[in-house]
Backbone bond lengths (Angstrom), bond angles and torsions (degrees), N, CA, C in turn:
res aa  C-N    CA-C-N  psi(-1)  N-CA   C-N-CA  omega(-1)  CA-C   N-CA-C  phi
1 X - - - 1.455 - - 1.523 109.37 -
2 X 1.310 117.35 128.68 1.455 120.47 -179.13 1.525 110.35 -87.47
3 X 1.309 114.59 153.92 1.462 121.26 179.44 1.516 107.72 -102.15
4 X 1.321 116.70 129.27 1.462 120.26 -178.74 1.520 110.82 -84.31
5 X 1.331 115.08 161.70 1.460 120.73 176.44 1.512 110.76 -57.93
6 X 1.312 117.53 -40.05 1.460 121.54 -178.43 1.526 111.27 -63.19
7 X 1.319 117.89 -38.73 1.462 121.08 177.35 1.531 110.99 -62.91
8 X 1.327 116.20 -47.06 1.468 121.01 179.26 1.524 109.88 -64.36
9 X 1.334 116.58 -43.38 1.462 121.54 -179.47 1.521 110.57 -58.72
10 X 1.311 117.69 -49.22 1.460 121.28 -178.69 1.517 112.15 -63.46
11 X 1.328 116.42 -37.56 1.458 120.02 179.11 1.529 111.04 -66.21
12 X 1.321 117.17 -47.12 1.466 121.30 -179.43 1.523 110.70 -71.54
13 X 1.324 117.58 -38.89 1.465 121.42 -178.35 1.516 111.53 -62.25
14 X 1.303 117.63 -32.24 1.452 119.81 -179.55 1.521 111.89 -73.40
15 X 1.340 117.49 -21.36 1.458 120.27 -176.94 1.525 113.29 -105.70
16 X 1.332 118.48 -12.75 1.464 121.44 -176.84 1.524 110.19 -138.14
17 X 1.338 114.16 159.90 1.462 119.85 173.61 1.528 108.31 -89.11
18 X 1.314 116.15 108.10 1.456 121.03 177.81 1.528 108.90 -90.64
19 X 1.346 117.96 143.25 1.466 120.31 -178.61 1.527 112.86 -54.84
20 X 1.318 117.44 -40.71 1.464 119.95 -177.43 1.523 112.13 -70.56
21 X 1.312 117.19 -15.54 1.461 121.49 176.47 1.529 111.43 -99.12
22 X 1.343 116.81 -18.20 1.464 121.65 -176.42 1.520 113.54 -94.33
23 X 1.330 117.28 -22.45 1.460 122.14 -177.66 1.523 109.48 -114.98
24 X 1.316 116.02 164.01 1.468 121.33 -179.77 1.532 109.85 -62.26
25 X 1.327 117.62 134.94 1.468 120.43 179.41 1.527 113.03 -58.23
26 X 1.335 117.28 -29.29 1.464 121.11 -179.35 1.521 111.72 -59.64
27 X 1.336 117.07 -27.45 1.457 120.62 -179.73 1.528 110.70 -62.35
28 X 1.325 117.50 -34.87 1.455 121.78 -177.01 1.534 112.53 -83.97
29 X 1.333 115.86 -0.65 1.471 121.81 176.56 1.531 109.67 -132.04
30 X 1.325 116.91 31.14 1.457 123.21 -173.02 1.525 112.55 -72.44
31 X 1.317 115.08 155.46 1.468 122.19 175.00 1.524 111.35 -87.13
32 X 1.312 116.61 -32.20 1.460 121.56 -176.34 1.533 111.01 -73.59
33 X 1.334 117.94 128.71 1.464 119.75 177.15 1.531 112.83 -58.01
34 X 1.329 117.77 -34.83 1.466 120.61 179.08 1.530 110.76 -65.87
35 X 1.327 117.64 -40.89 1.458 121.11 178.00 1.520 111.42 -66.29
36 X 1.319 117.12 -37.89 1.467 121.48 178.19 1.526 109.91 -63.73
37 X 1.327 117.51 -44.53 1.462 120.94 178.68 1.524 110.92 -63.26
38 X 1.333 117.08 -36.80 1.465 120.84 177.13 1.527 110.39 -65.00
39 X 1.317 117.13 -43.56 1.466 121.27 178.29 1.528 110.24 -61.42
40 X 1.327 116.93 -43.10 1.462 120.57 178.67 1.526 110.87 -61.86
41 X 1.327 117.03 -38.37 1.464 120.16 179.68 1.525 111.40 -68.30
42 X 1.320 117.54 -33.51 1.464 120.54 177.02 1.527 110.90 -64.28
43 X 1.305 116.80 -35.96 1.468 121.18 -179.73 1.520 112.42 -66.42
44 X 1.320 117.99 -22.44 1.465 120.52 -176.04 1.524 112.59 -64.74
45 X 1.333 118.01 -21.72 1.463 121.29 179.88 1.528 112.59 -98.47
46 X 1.302 117.69 -0.52 1.462 121.84 -174.77 1.537 111.23 -78.90
47 X 1.340 117.28 132.74 1.462 119.25 178.86 1.533 113.33 -71.24
48 X 1.323 117.65 -13.59 1.465 121.80 -179.24 1.522 113.03 -106.31
49 X 1.332 117.75 18.62 1.462 121.06 -174.97 1.526 112.00 -56.62
50 X 1.310 118.09 -49.02 1.473 120.96 -177.19 1.529 110.93 -65.77
51 X 1.331 117.10 -42.64 1.468 120.89 179.76 1.523 111.25 -66.82
52 X 1.322 116.80 -37.20 1.467 121.68 178.94 1.527 110.31 -64.15
53 X 1.330 116.44 -45.92 1.468 120.53 178.98 1.521 110.76 -63.73
54 X 1.325 116.53 -44.31 1.470 119.99 179.35 1.528 110.90 -61.90
55 X 1.331 116.65 -40.83 1.465 120.50 178.48 1.514 112.26 -65.18
56 X 1.325 116.44 -40.49 1.468 120.48 179.00 1.527 111.10 -64.83
57 X 1.316 116.45 -40.73 1.468 120.09 177.53 1.525 110.81 -65.72
58 X 1.320 116.33 -40.58 1.465 120.99 179.63 1.533 111.60 -65.16
59 X 1.336 115.91 -38.71 1.472 121.00 -179.53 1.520 112.88 -83.81
60 X 1.318 117.19 -6.06 1.471 122.51 -176.26 1.526 111.01 55.39
61 X 1.338 115.48 53.65 1.467 120.41 179.19 1.528 109.33 -57.19
62 X 1.328 118.32 132.66 1.461 120.01 -176.64 1.528 114.12 -79.05
63 X 1.326 119.06 -29.42 1.464 120.04 -178.09 1.516 110.15 -160.48
64 X 1.340 115.04 167.56 1.460 121.60 177.36 1.513 112.41 107.30
65 X 1.330 114.48 173.92 1.463 121.82 176.87 1.520 107.47 -96.61
66 X 1.312 115.74 121.41 1.459 123.10 -179.17 1.519 108.33 -134.19
67 X 1.316 117.08 123.68 1.465 119.80 178.20 1.514 113.19 60.33
68 X 1.305 117.52 30.01 1.464 121.29 179.00 1.510 115.00 81.11
69 X 1.320 117.43 7.36 1.463 121.94 179.48 1.524 109.51 -120.34
70 X 1.319 115.82 149.68 1.458 121.73 179.32 1.521 109.99 -96.05
71 X 1.317 115.93 126.85 1.458 122.21 175.75 1.525 108.66 -104.32
72 X 1.323 116.75 129.02 1.463 123.22 174.90 1.525 106.33 -131.11
73 X 1.307 116.06 118.20 1.465 122.88 -177.40 1.529 111.68 53.71
74 X 1.343 115.38 39.60 1.451 121.40 175.97 1.506 116.18 80.14
75 X 1.334 117.86 5.91 1.465 122.38 -177.93 1.527 108.63 -120.99
76 X 1.332 116.58 138.28 1.462 120.69 176.09 1.522 108.55 -73.87
77 X 1.336 115.94 127.24 1.461 121.61 177.80 1.529 109.01 -124.35
78 X 1.316 116.61 153.73 1.460 121.25 -175.60 1.526 112.49 -72.88
79 X 1.316 116.84 -43.80 1.472 120.75 -175.29 1.518 110.31 -139.33
80 X 1.315 115.26 150.74 1.461 120.39 174.86 1.521 107.97 -88.33
81 X 1.297 115.54 128.81 1.455 120.18 177.68 1.517 109.21 -82.12
82 X 1.336 117.18 141.79 1.460 118.73 176.11 1.522 110.89 -67.08
83 X 1.322 116.09 158.30 1.460 120.25 -179.75 1.515 110.70 -69.28
84 X 1.304 116.45 155.16 1.460 121.37 176.82 1.515 112.81 93.77
85 X 1.299 114.29 178.69 1.461 120.50 -179.44 1.516 110.08 -82.88
86 X 1.327 117.20 151.17 1.469 119.57 175.17 1.525 110.01 -66.76
87 X 1.311 115.20 151.20 1.458 119.47 178.66 1.518 110.27 -69.21
88 X 1.327 114.61 145.05 1.451 119.18 173.42 1.519 108.24 -77.40
89 X 1.319 116.29 150.74 1.459 118.67 179.44 1.527 108.73 -69.14
90 X 1.308 115.08 152.96 1.459 120.77 -177.70 1.527 111.88 -90.46
91 X 1.292 118.24 20.76 1.460 120.20 179.56 1.523 109.48 -75.16
92 X 1.290 115.42 140.85 1.453 121.10 177.30 1.521 108.39 -112.47
93 X 1.293 115.13 143.87 1.465 119.53 179.47 1.516 108.82 -101.28
94 X 1.297 115.78 136.58 1.461 120.88 178.82 1.525 108.70 -85.51
95 X 1.306 114.63 137.60 1.464 119.31 -178.42 1.511 110.79 -96.00
């Protein structure tokens, strides 16, 4: 009989303070790049980081921070881009 991620999670969660249980869930689905980086840093101390990431990949999670990685549209990305268009460079061309 195989043990599911949820079984392991519940067992460990009952005996330890996990970041995803200690902080507001909104932090792990934040819009702000700074909040996303903070959530990722919290995952670095979690004893279930590898299992959480594997579970998220298996479930094809569409977004959020899982196992210390950011998912955007089901793909792991390194950084969250801020909303809006990138700034144009301030270079001026001489005529």
